[in-house]
Kinemage of the C-alpha trace (Angstrom):
@kinemage 1
@onewidth
@group {chain A} dominant
@subgroup {mainchain}
@vectorlist {calphas} color= white
{ca met a 1} P 30.925 54.044 191.663
{ca arg a 2} L 31.668 50.930 189.600
{ca pro a 3} L 32.195 51.432 185.837
{ca ala a 4} L 29.022 49.508 184.953
{ca val a 5} L 26.999 51.790 187.214
{ca glu a 6} L 28.629 54.849 185.647
{ca arg a 7} L 27.521 53.621 182.223
{ca ala a 8} L 24.023 52.905 183.499
{ca thr a 9} L 23.495 56.375 184.911
{ca arg a 10} L 24.003 57.999 181.502
{ca arg a 11} L 20.587 57.770 179.863
{ca arg a 12} L 20.674 56.900 176.170
{ca asp a 13} L 18.297 58.522 173.713
{ca gly a 14} L 14.887 56.884 174.000
{ca glu a 15} L 15.936 54.734 176.957
{ca ser a 16} L 13.099 54.189 179.416
{ca asp a 17} L 13.257 54.671 183.159
{ca phe a 18} L 12.741 50.912 183.453
{ca ala a 19} L 15.737 50.219 181.217
{ca leu a 20} L 17.946 52.617 183.144
{ca cys a 21} L 16.970 51.165 186.520
{ca val a 22} L 17.414 47.541 185.415
{ca val a 23} L 20.937 48.114 184.133
{ca glu a 24} L 21.871 50.226 187.144
{ca gly a 25} L 20.303 47.848 189.662
{ca leu a 26} L 21.949 44.736 188.240
{ca ser a 27} L 25.312 46.540 188.194
{ca arg a 28} L 25.373 46.893 191.964
{ca ala a 29} L 27.352 44.609 194.245
{ca arg a 30} L 24.012 43.712 195.848
{ca lys a 31} L 21.640 43.542 192.914
{ca ser a 32} L 18.246 45.217 193.289
{ca leu a 33} L 15.313 46.464 191.222
{ca pro a 34} L 12.738 49.097 192.303
{ca cys a 35} L 9.439 47.569 193.399
{ca arg a 36} L 7.401 50.025 191.309
{ca phe a 37} L 8.339 48.020 188.212
{ca leu a 38} L 6.491 44.967 189.544
{ca tyr a 39} L 3.253 46.615 188.418
{ca asp a 40} L 3.056 46.340 184.663
{ca ala a 41} L -0.257 45.101 183.227
{ca arg a 42} L 0.490 41.454 184.048
{ca gly a 43} L 1.953 42.310 187.443
{ca ser a 44} L -1.123 44.345 188.348
{ca glu a 45} L -3.372 41.410 187.417
{ca leu a 46} L -1.307 39.075 189.588
{ca phe a 47} L -1.388 41.507 192.498
{ca glu a 48} L -5.181 41.636 192.315
{ca asp a 49} L -5.108 37.828 192.575
{ca ile a 50} L -2.813 38.126 195.614
{ca thr a 51} L -5.300 40.386 197.402
{ca arg a 52} L -7.869 37.564 197.286
{ca leu a 53} L -5.591 34.883 198.739
{ca pro a 54} L -6.484 33.478 202.188
{ca glu a 55} L -2.935 34.119 203.439
{ca tyr a 56} L -2.859 37.745 202.314
{ca tyr a 57} L -4.686 39.578 205.111
{ca pro a 58} L -3.890 43.296 204.376
{ca thr a 59} L -6.523 43.929 201.703
{ca arg a 60} L -9.482 42.249 203.379
{ca val a 61} L -8.641 43.724 206.805
{ca glu a 62} L -8.203 47.236 205.395
{ca ile a 63} L -11.472 46.996 203.449
{ca ala a 64} L -13.280 45.898 206.614
{ca leu a 65} L -11.830 48.882 208.499
{ca leu a 66} L -12.804 51.309 205.750
{ca glu a 67} L -16.343 49.932 205.628
{ca ala a 68} L -16.706 50.080 209.407
{ca his a 69} L -15.436 53.643 209.778
{ca val a 70} L -16.170 55.301 206.433
{ca gly a 71} L -18.543 57.820 208.000
{ca glu a 72} L -15.779 59.159 210.233
{ca ile a 73} L -13.196 58.988 207.455
{ca val a 74} L -15.130 61.093 204.920
{ca lys a 75} L -16.813 63.492 207.349
{ca asp a 76} L -14.889 66.499 205.947
{ca leu a 77} L -16.329 65.977 202.449
{ca val a 78} L -20.003 65.225 203.085
{ca gly a 79} L -20.907 68.727 201.885
{ca gly a 80} L -18.628 68.582 198.840
{ca gly a 81} L -14.952 68.959 198.038
{ca ala a 82} L -12.192 66.918 196.421
{ca leu a 83} L -11.027 63.388 197.135
{ca ile a 84} L -7.331 63.270 196.158
{ca glu a 85} L -6.043 59.712 195.757
{ca phe a 86} L -2.307 59.153 195.612
{ca gly a 87} L -2.134 56.423 192.975
{ca ser a 88} L -4.803 55.301 190.514
{ca gly a 89} L -6.426 53.323 193.286
{ca ser a 90} L -8.035 49.991 193.999
{ca ser a 91} L -11.651 50.187 192.881
{ca arg a 92} L -12.895 48.300 195.925
{ca lys a 93} L -11.351 50.735 198.412
{ca thr a 94} L -12.112 53.930 196.494
{ca glu a 95} L -15.726 52.895 195.995
{ca ile a 96} L -16.226 52.552 199.759
{ca leu a 97} L -15.522 56.271 200.124
{ca leu a 98} L -17.324 57.411 196.967
{ca ala a 99} L -20.501 55.587 197.936
{ca arg a 100} L -20.753 57.847 200.989
{ca leu a 101} L -19.983 61.073 199.104
{ca pro a 102} L -22.936 61.827 196.768
{ca arg a 103} L -22.111 65.540 196.869
{ca leu a 104} L -18.404 65.118 196.099
{ca ser a 105} L -17.210 67.852 193.730
{ca val a 106} L -14.121 66.122 192.296
{ca tyr a 107} L -12.337 62.774 192.473
{ca ala a 108} L -8.697 63.332 191.483
{ca pro a 109} L -6.386 60.307 191.279
{ca ile a 110} L -2.675 61.124 190.855
{ca asp a 111} L -0.392 58.670 189.063
{ca val a 112} L 2.666 58.568 186.803
{ca ser a 113} L 0.874 56.135 184.484
{ca arg a 114} L -1.567 57.650 181.995
{ca thr a 115} L -2.890 54.147 181.283
{ca ala a 116} L -3.686 53.584 184.969
{ca leu a 117} L -5.416 56.957 185.173
{ca asp a 118} L -7.495 56.308 182.058
{ca glu a 119} L -8.566 52.946 183.432
{ca ala a 120} L -9.494 54.508 186.796
{ca arg a 121} L -11.620 57.115 185.025
{ca arg a 122} L -13.428 54.531 182.863
{ca arg a 123} L -14.028 52.164 185.757
{ca leu a 124} L -15.432 54.731 188.151
{ca asn a 125} L -17.444 56.639 185.548
{ca arg a 126} L -19.277 53.408 184.732
{ca leu a 127} L -20.249 53.100 188.390
{ca tyr a 128} L -20.792 56.814 189.060
{ca pro a 129} L -21.844 58.464 185.767
{ca thr a 130} L -22.159 61.909 187.342
{ca leu a 131} L -18.809 61.763 189.143
{ca asn a 132} L -16.398 64.503 188.092
{ca thr a 133} L -13.188 62.490 187.739
{ca arg a 134} L -10.100 64.650 187.165
{ca pro a 135} L -7.010 62.437 186.678
{ca ile a 136} L -3.697 64.186 187.355
{ca leu a 137} L -0.579 62.864 185.627
{ca gly a 138} L 2.405 63.310 187.934
{ca asp a 139} L 4.796 61.785 190.458
{ca phe a 140} L 3.206 62.318 193.844
{ca thr a 141} L 6.415 61.238 195.615
{ca his a 142} L 7.830 64.656 194.744
{ca gly a 143} L 4.679 66.703 195.263
{ca val a 144} L 2.105 67.649 192.630
{ca leu a 145} L 0.514 71.005 191.867
{ca leu a 146} L -3.252 70.572 191.786
{ca pro a 147} L -5.410 72.438 189.227
{ca lys a 148} L -6.334 75.873 190.560
{ca asp a 149} L -10.027 75.111 191.070
{ca val a 150} L -9.280 71.812 192.853
{ca ala a 151} L -6.601 73.475 194.989
{ca gln a 152} L -9.225 75.862 196.360
{ca met a 153} L -11.608 73.080 197.454
{ca lys a 154} L -11.820 71.293 200.763
{ca gln a 155} L -9.698 68.157 200.287
{ca leu a 156} L -9.187 64.679 201.664
{ca gly a 157} L -6.047 62.772 200.700
{ca phe a 158} L -6.314 58.978 200.342
{ca phe a 159} L -3.326 56.594 200.308
{ca pro a 160} L -4.581 53.072 201.078
{ca gly a 161} L -2.991 49.677 200.681
{ca ser a 162} L -0.010 49.938 203.085
{ca thr a 163} L 2.098 51.224 200.154
{ca ile a 164} L 3.779 53.558 202.636
{ca gly a 165} L 5.615 50.443 203.864
{ca asn a 166} L 7.429 50.052 200.533
{ca phe a 167} L 9.484 53.131 201.397
{ca ala a 168} L 12.420 53.183 203.795
{ca pro a 169} L 11.570 55.350 206.846
{ca cys a 170} L 13.551 58.371 205.583
{ca glu a 171} L 11.861 58.041 202.171
{ca ala a 172} L 8.430 57.680 203.787
{ca ile a 173} L 9.012 60.944 205.669
{ca asp a 174} L 9.868 62.700 202.406
{ca leu a 175} L 6.772 61.185 200.783
{ca leu a 176} L 4.509 62.415 203.562
{ca arg a 177} L 6.019 65.879 203.288
{ca ala a 178} L 5.376 65.853 199.526
{ca met a 179} L 1.745 64.920 200.156
{ca arg a 180} L 1.496 67.737 202.673
{ca arg a 181} L 2.697 70.171 199.992
{ca thr a 182} L 0.146 68.826 197.502
{ca leu a 183} L -2.876 69.087 199.781
{ca ala a 184} L -4.437 72.344 200.918
{ca glu a 185} L -3.870 73.667 204.428
{ca gly a 186} L -6.269 72.005 206.856
{ca ser a 187} L -6.711 68.856 204.745
{ca ala a 188} L -6.678 65.375 206.207
{ca leu a 189} L -4.726 62.419 204.812
{ca val a 190} L -5.987 58.835 205.218
{ca val a 191} L -3.215 56.218 205.088
{ca gly a 192} L -3.295 52.419 205.294
{ca val a 193} L -0.551 51.015 207.556
{ca asp a 194} L 0.417 47.379 208.054
{ca leu a 195} L 1.246 46.651 211.686
{ca lys a 196} L 3.810 44.397 213.305
{ca lys a 197} L 2.663 40.899 214.159
{ca asp a 198} L 3.862 37.316 214.467
{ca ala a 199} L 6.529 36.769 211.810
{ca arg a 200} L 4.866 33.502 210.766
{ca val a 201} L 1.754 35.407 209.635
{ca leu a 202} L 3.926 37.736 207.559
{ca ile a 203} L 5.968 34.947 205.984
{ca glu a 204} L 2.806 33.074 204.960
{ca ala a 205} L 1.272 36.228 203.485
{ca tyr a 206} L 4.234 36.708 201.132
{ca asn a 207} L 4.853 33.009 200.391
{ca asp a 208} L 1.352 31.795 199.527
{ca lys a 209} L 0.744 28.125 198.828
{ca ala a 210} L -0.730 28.825 195.382
{ca gly a 211} L 2.506 30.479 194.237
{ca ile a 212} L 0.795 33.699 193.090
{ca thr a 213} L 3.252 35.966 194.912
{ca ala a 214} L 6.116 33.988 193.375
{ca ala a 215} L 4.622 34.520 189.901
{ca phe a 216} L 4.167 38.243 190.689
{ca asn a 217} L 7.824 38.585 191.662
{ca leu a 218} L 9.154 36.511 188.760
{ca asn a 219} L 7.075 38.544 186.311
{ca leu a 220} L 9.595 41.340 186.815
{ca leu a 221} L 12.190 39.253 184.955
{ca ala a 222} L 9.663 38.310 182.279
{ca arg a 223} L 8.893 42.019 181.871
{ca ala a 224} L 12.593 42.733 181.305
{ca asn a 225} L 12.610 40.050 178.627
{ca arg a 226} L 9.481 41.458 176.959
{ca glu a 227} L 10.325 45.133 177.072
{ca leu a 228} L 14.126 45.203 177.017
{ca gly a 229} L 15.032 42.035 175.134
{ca ala a 230} L 16.788 40.684 178.235
{ca thr a 231} L 17.806 37.026 178.328
{ca phe a 232} L 16.570 35.986 181.780
{ca asp a 233} L 15.757 32.300 182.093
{ca val a 234} L 12.849 32.874 184.470
{ca ser a 235} L 12.844 29.200 185.471
{ca ala a 236} L 16.417 29.648 186.750
{ca phe a 237} L 15.240 32.019 189.503
{ca cys a 238} L 12.997 31.439 192.492
{ca his a 239} L 10.962 33.718 194.724
{ca glu a 240} L 11.990 34.277 198.340
{ca ala a 241} L 10.318 36.430 200.994
{ca ile a 242} L 11.939 36.752 204.425
{ca tyr a 243} L 11.258 38.807 207.537
{ca asp a 244} L 14.048 41.050 208.810
{ca pro a 245} L 13.295 41.646 212.513
{ca val a 246} L 16.066 44.234 212.895
{ca asn a 247} L 14.526 46.578 210.313
{ca gly a 248} L 10.966 45.389 210.880
{ca arg a 249} L 10.290 44.553 207.258
{ca ile a 250} L 9.484 41.816 204.797
{ca glu a 251} L 12.055 41.578 202.007
{ca met a 252} L 11.273 40.026 198.636
{ca his a 253} L 14.094 38.615 196.523
{ca leu a 254} L 14.620 36.716 193.292
{ca val a 255} L 17.265 34.056 193.835
{ca ser a 256} L 19.417 32.572 191.087
{ca val a 257} L 19.284 28.779 191.358
{ca lys a 258} L 22.500 28.315 189.385
{ca glu a 259} L 25.540 30.146 188.070
{ca gln a 260} L 24.440 32.005 184.955
{ca thr a 261} L 24.927 35.028 182.719
{ca val a 262} L 22.134 37.399 181.668
{ca glu a 263} L 22.330 40.037 178.947
{ca val a 264} L 20.352 43.278 179.115
{ca leu a 265} L 20.742 46.056 176.527
{ca gly a 266} L 24.241 44.962 175.596
{ca glu a 267} L 25.397 44.571 179.219
{ca arg a 268} L 26.293 41.135 180.592
{ca phe a 269} L 25.561 40.331 184.245
{ca gln a 270} L 27.010 37.355 186.096
{ca phe a 271} L 24.994 35.541 188.755
{ca arg a 272} L 26.377 33.104 191.294
{ca ala a 273} L 24.194 30.227 192.464
{ca gly a 274} L 22.198 31.638 195.380
{ca glu a 275} L 22.772 35.280 194.415
{ca arg a 276} L 19.755 37.529 194.995
{ca ile a 277} L 18.008 40.430 193.330
{ca his a 278} L 16.252 42.485 196.022
{ca thr a 279} L 12.870 43.534 194.601
{ca glu a 280} L 10.759 44.902 197.468
{ca asn a 281} L 10.671 45.953 201.107
{ca ser a 282} L 7.456 46.083 203.097
{ca tyr a 283} L 7.967 47.785 206.457
{ca lys a 284} L 5.661 46.938 209.349
{ca phe a 285} L 5.019 49.489 212.085
{ca ser a 286} L 3.777 49.801 215.604
{ca ile a 287} L 1.213 52.546 216.225
{ca glu a 288} L 3.906 54.570 217.994
{ca gln a 289} L 6.438 54.149 215.190
{ca phe a 290} L 4.067 55.292 212.483
{ca ser a 291} L 2.845 58.198 214.608
{ca glu a 292} L 6.451 59.418 214.928
{ca leu a 293} L 7.010 58.921 211.208
{ca ala a 294} L 3.886 60.927 210.401
{ca gln a 295} L 4.967 63.748 212.701
{ca ala a 296} L 8.365 63.893 211.003
{ca gly a 297} L 6.534 64.182 207.689
{ca gly a 298} L 4.482 67.162 208.859
{ca trp a 299} L 1.366 65.419 210.172
{ca arg a 300} L -0.222 64.706 213.533
{ca val a 301} L -2.461 61.715 214.156
{ca gly a 302} L -6.102 62.772 214.287
{ca ser a 303} L -7.637 59.289 214.568
{ca phe a 304} L -6.673 55.724 213.818
{ca trp a 305} L -8.613 52.483 213.589
{ca thr a 306} L -7.319 48.923 213.952
{ca asp a 307} L -8.864 45.484 213.616
{ca ala a 308} L -9.440 43.277 216.668
{ca ser a 309} L -6.231 41.335 216.036
{ca gly a 310} L -4.132 44.497 215.689
{ca trp a 311} L -2.877 43.425 212.268
{ca phe a 312} L -3.646 46.556 210.276
{ca ser a 313} L -4.499 50.207 210.853
{ca val a 314} L -6.062 53.088 208.964
{ca phe a 315} L -4.709 56.482 210.077
{ca glu a 316} L -6.333 59.875 209.657
{ca leu a 317} L -3.568 62.490 209.682
{ca arg a 318} L -3.837 66.265 210.086
{ca gly a 319} L -1.255 68.840 209.045
{ca met a 320} L 1.121 70.272 211.662
{ca asp a 321} L 2.673 73.731 211.801
{ca glu a 322} L 6.277 74.094 210.612
{ca asp a 323} L 7.839 74.493 214.087
{ca ser a 324} L 6.259 71.253 215.302
{ca thr a 325} L 7.314 69.483 212.113
{ca ala a 326} L 10.958 70.499 212.508
{ca gly a 327} L 11.087 69.139 216.060
{ca ala a 328} L 9.383 65.899 215.071
{ca lys a 329} L 11.781 65.378 212.174
{ca leu a 330} L 14.775 65.688 214.501
{ca thr a 331} L 13.203 63.158 216.875
{ca ala a 332} L 12.522 60.701 214.036
{ca ala a 333} L 16.059 61.107 212.695
{ca ala a 334} L 17.502 60.327 216.113
{ca arg a 335} L 15.444 57.128 216.239
{ca ser a 336} L 15.779 56.054 212.608
{ca thr a 337} L 18.415 53.454 213.441
{ca arg a 338} L 16.039 51.785 215.931
{ca his a 339} L 13.250 50.627 213.634
{ca ser a 340} L 13.561 47.210 215.218
{ca gly a 341} L 11.027 44.418 215.456
């Protein structure tokens, strides 16, 4: 471990997780920042703009799939139960399910952000005044203990938006296992999954002509300036999104356009011209690849739906027994180095 990284891993009193991760990430030989920090208030606004861009297909295709198959998706909850959403949720997608669940007992979004949870409650209670919204503050990537009354209900887990692709395959397996621990035995989990396709479609989706995705990515540096007093010259970096066919993923980077020095919380970081900060991965799967991943995470595929072009899929997963899970995890581990495009 380099000395700068050693310093960064020792949290100072009052230092935020964002601060710690920025200093640690910029101290690495290959600089990187976790993609979860893209979504501050401004970043979330920009991402909503991205979802409406003509180049950005995932949101509109997933919404069309949810609308077309919502009856099958929510069939377990038509008589009541709990809809457990991992994340505070996109109102458009959540509303598709809620509109078909007039007898739903509880809607429980799980998120690490109290602000996001409060906003989800306000937004949905305006639309559904009688809805029992029970926000749960917690990190669902590590598993969350549901309130006792909710834990005893029939449950449907909901994880839309292809967010599963932001995790490396081994991390996605751990995430799915954490969700399995959160949900009651016999529950289903609905997951949005972006599928492999022509690389040109992917490149255009993450390099839109209007420059909204670039602004979204660059906002991460502006956030560091706002919240940490960093000295990033945002105009001295540019957005880059590339497709890595070996790993089957889009990579987003911020590229320094010149040699420069940036200061963050008393640390100075040197950038060469052309040096990158890796900000996000977005893995793309085949149906077979995601099915194997799900099995390694403790789930079997119950149903899945894709659009006519095969660009996106919504999976309904069902829990597996422990013996089957162990075998599937070994199979996935043996194939983890072959997540090729």
